[in-house]
VMD Tcl script that draws the C-alpha trace (Angstrom):
set ca {
  {-23.93 -41.37 -2.55}
  {-20.29 -42.22 -2.82}
  {-18.49 -41.20 0.37}
  {-14.58 -40.37 0.57}
  {-13.14 -40.25 3.93}
  {-11.00 -37.58 5.62}
  {-7.80 -39.37 4.51}
  {-8.80 -39.56 0.81}
  {-9.79 -43.21 0.88}
  {-13.19 -44.28 -0.58}
  {-15.69 -45.68 2.02}
  {-18.23 -46.79 -0.51}
  {-21.75 -46.06 -1.63}
  {-24.03 -45.33 1.38}
  {-27.13 -43.39 2.26}
  {-27.14 -39.77 2.89}
  {-28.14 -40.13 6.46}
  {-25.43 -42.60 7.18}
  {-22.79 -40.34 5.59}
  {-24.10 -37.32 7.82}
  {-23.79 -39.59 10.87}
  {-20.29 -40.58 9.83}
  {-19.14 -36.87 9.51}
  {-20.75 -35.87 12.87}
  {-19.07 -38.66 14.63}
  {-15.67 -37.24 13.58}
  {-16.74 -33.54 14.05}
  {-16.19 -32.91 10.35}
  {-18.27 -31.50 7.39}
  {-19.93 -33.47 4.59}
  {-18.94 -31.67 1.41}
  {-20.34 -32.76 -2.10}
  {-17.32 -32.36 -4.48}
  {-18.75 -33.98 -7.65}
  {-22.60 -33.29 -7.87}
  {-22.95 -34.34 -11.53}
  {-21.47 -37.83 -10.88}
  {-23.78 -40.86 -10.64}
  {-23.91 -41.37 -7.65}
  {-22.79 -38.03 -6.47}
  {-19.45 -37.89 -4.73}
  {-19.17 -36.36 -1.14}
  {-16.17 -36.05 1.02}
  {-15.68 -35.72 4.77}
  {-13.33 -32.89 5.72}
  {-12.90 -29.66 7.67}
  {-14.57 -27.16 5.39}
  {-13.06 -23.99 6.76}
  {-9.51 -25.57 6.46}
  {-10.33 -26.61 3.00}
  {-11.42 -23.16 1.93}
  {-8.28 -21.68 3.53}
  {-6.04 -24.05 1.70}
  {-7.73 -23.19 -1.63}
  {-7.43 -19.56 -1.03}
  {-3.54 -20.05 -0.26}
  {-3.11 -22.08 -3.50}
  {-4.85 -19.34 -5.60}
  {-2.69 -16.66 -4.07}
  {0.39 -18.62 -4.79}
  {-0.72 -18.96 -8.52}
  {-1.22 -15.34 -8.85}
  {2.16 -14.60 -7.37}
  {4.01 -16.68 -9.90}
  {1.87 -15.47 -12.70}
  {3.57 -12.97 -15.02}
  {1.68 -10.13 -16.18}
  {3.08 -8.51 -19.36}
  {2.01 -5.08 -20.62}
  {2.27 -4.10 -24.21}
  {3.61 -0.60 -25.00}
  {3.53 1.23 -28.27}
  {6.08 3.53 -29.76}
  {5.37 5.37 -33.13}
  {8.01 6.36 -35.67}
  {7.94 8.22 -38.86}
  {10.14 6.84 -41.97}
  {11.92 10.26 -42.04}
  {12.47 10.64 -38.34}
  {15.37 12.90 -36.95}
  {18.32 11.25 -35.28}
  {17.44 13.02 -31.89}
  {14.00 11.86 -32.08}
  {15.10 8.39 -32.86}
  {17.62 8.23 -29.91}
  {14.84 9.33 -27.55}
  {12.26 6.85 -28.68}
  {14.98 4.11 -28.52}
  {15.63 5.11 -24.99}
  {11.93 4.71 -24.23}
  {11.91 1.23 -25.74}
  {14.92 0.14 -23.83}
  {13.35 1.41 -20.61}
  {10.06 -0.51 -21.36}
  {11.96 -3.69 -22.27}
  {13.97 -3.60 -18.99}
  {10.71 -3.15 -17.18}
  {9.61 -6.60 -18.52}
  {7.09 -4.96 -21.00}
  {6.59 -5.82 -24.65}
  {6.93 -3.03 -27.19}
  {4.89 -2.64 -30.35}
  {6.98 -0.40 -32.76}
  {4.73 1.27 -35.44}
  {5.94 3.04 -38.58}
  {3.39 5.55 -39.79}
  {3.29 6.40 -43.54}
  {1.91 9.61 -45.02}
  {1.06 10.48 -48.53}
  {3.47 9.06 -51.00}
  {5.72 7.46 -48.33}
  {3.55 4.36 -48.48}
  {4.98 3.51 -51.72}
  {8.46 3.10 -50.12}
  {7.88 0.33 -47.52}
  {11.53 -0.72 -47.62}
  {12.33 2.44 -45.58}
  {10.21 1.25 -42.83}
  {11.59 -2.06 -42.93}
  {15.20 -0.68 -42.84}
  {14.34 1.48 -39.79}
  {12.69 -1.45 -37.89}
  {15.66 -3.79 -38.72}
  {18.15 -1.06 -37.44}
  {16.13 -0.61 -34.33}
  {15.99 -4.54 -33.70}
  {19.69 -4.79 -34.29}
  {20.69 -2.00 -31.87}
  {18.41 -3.54 -29.15}
  {19.36 -7.32 -29.86}
  {21.09 -7.56 -26.51}
  {17.91 -6.91 -24.45}
  {15.11 -8.00 -26.78}
  {14.00 -10.39 -29.27}
  {11.83 -9.91 -32.32}
  {8.44 -11.58 -31.63}
  {6.79 -10.33 -34.73}
  {8.79 -9.35 -37.82}
  {7.70 -6.06 -39.60}
  {4.33 -6.39 -40.97}
  {2.43 -3.75 -43.05}
  {-1.19 -3.12 -42.59}
  {-2.48 -0.24 -44.63}
  {-0.51 2.93 -43.93}
  {1.13 1.37 -40.79}
  {4.06 -1.02 -40.32}
  {4.44 -2.76 -37.04}
  {6.95 -4.92 -35.26}
  {6.77 -6.58 -31.93}
  {9.73 -6.64 -29.42}
  {9.83 -8.66 -26.32}
  {12.30 -8.84 -23.50}
  {15.12 -11.22 -24.00}
  {15.81 -14.08 -21.46}
  {18.67 -12.36 -19.86}
  {16.34 -9.46 -18.87}
  {13.69 -11.78 -17.58}
  {16.36 -13.55 -15.63}
  {17.56 -10.25 -14.06}
  {13.87 -9.23 -13.18}
  {13.39 -12.56 -11.55}
  {16.67 -12.37 -9.42}
  {15.68 -8.90 -8.39}
  {12.26 -9.99 -7.31}
  {13.72 -13.07 -5.30}
  {16.33 -10.74 -3.66}
  {13.54 -8.41 -2.74}
  {11.50 -11.25 -1.23}
  {14.44 -12.42 0.81}
  {15.15 -8.88 2.38}
  {11.32 -8.17 2.90}
  {11.15 -9.91 6.34}
  {14.27 -7.99 7.52}
  {12.64 -4.65 6.32}
  {9.39 -5.38 8.19}
  {11.34 -6.34 11.28}
  {13.47 -2.98 11.16}
  {10.01 -1.14 10.57}
  {8.49 -2.79 13.68}
  {11.43 -2.14 15.89}
  {11.36 1.56 14.79}
  {7.74 1.83 15.62}
  {8.36 0.13 19.04}
  {11.17 2.54 19.74}
  {9.05 5.49 18.88}
  {6.35 4.22 21.24}
  {8.85 3.90 24.15}
  {10.21 7.47 23.66}
  {6.63 8.95 23.60}
  {5.97 8.95 27.39}
  {9.27 10.57 28.32}
  {8.51 13.42 25.86}
  {5.07 13.84 27.39}
  {6.56 14.05 30.95}
  {9.04 16.69 29.85}
  {6.38 18.70 28.18}
  {4.22 18.50 31.40}
  {6.69 20.40 33.47}
  {5.98 23.94 32.18}
  {2.34 23.38 32.87}
  {2.88 23.54 36.63}
  {4.45 27.12 36.41}
  {1.10 28.89 35.90}
  {-0.18 27.27 39.05}
  {2.59 28.58 41.18}
  {2.20 32.04 39.74}
  {-1.54 31.73 40.38}
  {-0.98 31.04 44.15}
  {1.60 33.88 44.40}
  {-0.74 36.18 42.76}
  {-3.63 35.17 44.97}
  {-1.68 35.74 48.20}
  {-2.04 39.46 48.27}
  {-5.74 39.34 48.14}
  {-6.33 38.67 51.88}
  {-3.88 41.49 52.85}
  {-5.62 43.74 50.48}
  {-9.09 42.93 51.96}
  {-7.59 43.30 55.51}
  {-6.20 46.69 54.78}
  {-9.50 47.86 53.49}
  {-11.20 46.89 56.84}
  {-9.88 49.91 58.73}
  {-11.08 52.21 56.19}
  {-14.47 52.83 57.94}
  {-12.63 53.46 61.24}
  {-10.47 56.09 59.61}
  {-13.71 57.80 58.38}
  {-15.09 57.71 61.92}
  {-12.21 59.44 63.40}
  {-12.79 62.90 61.92}
  {-16.46 62.67 62.74}
  {-15.70 62.08 66.53}
  {-13.10 65.01 66.27}
  {-15.61 67.34 64.71}
  {-18.18 66.38 67.27}
  {-15.81 67.08 70.10}
  {-15.02 70.44 68.65}
  {-18.58 71.26 68.29}
  {-19.28 70.43 71.81}
  {-16.50 72.61 73.05}
  {-17.81 75.44 71.00}
  {-21.21 75.21 72.55}
  {-19.68 75.18 76.03}
}
mol new
graphics top color blue
foreach p $ca { graphics top sphere $p radius 0.5 }
foreach p [lrange $ca 0 end-1] q [lrange $ca 1 end] { graphics top cylinder $p $q radius 0.2 }
display resetview
């Protein structure tokens, strides 16, 4: 196999066992990077670090990749002015949201014999939205439908990009404030618990005070049998006197 060192320089064509020994001496991995080549190409590197770097590159590529959604708004050739204004507002909102808009004119019955009405309506719409959009596809009739594609203008795309960069700049500060708020909440939590624990001691004091009379009650109940015996002694003395 053809071996490439950890610094990217070619070592040459060597045996597989020698390549493994070369990698083990440097505490690195032997990775086959071009299996279809003749001879196959292997590289000495730290495989875990290599996988991490590849994942970071893919993440960065997805971050800078723009995802554009195509929306569709449908008109009629004889649309009322209020409906026209409402639908135009939706198109403007989609364009400012960095989405493309497919505008469709639907013809019914004999309306299809007057395609110029659809073209006039689409041209009017494109002219009113010329500051925030560009016509990516001119009016094109397909059966009973006529379509036109509008895309966000460069000015709108620049505004969206500036907004994303500004959010990325403020994101670390926002996260720092969030962590500080959580730390402050954790610091205040024990004090709140200590204050809430004070009322729990009150029932214990009441229990002791309520339990205090129990010995007195039991003690006062002890002489009760003696009180009962006194009448018996008096009655027995009266009976002896009467017998005498």
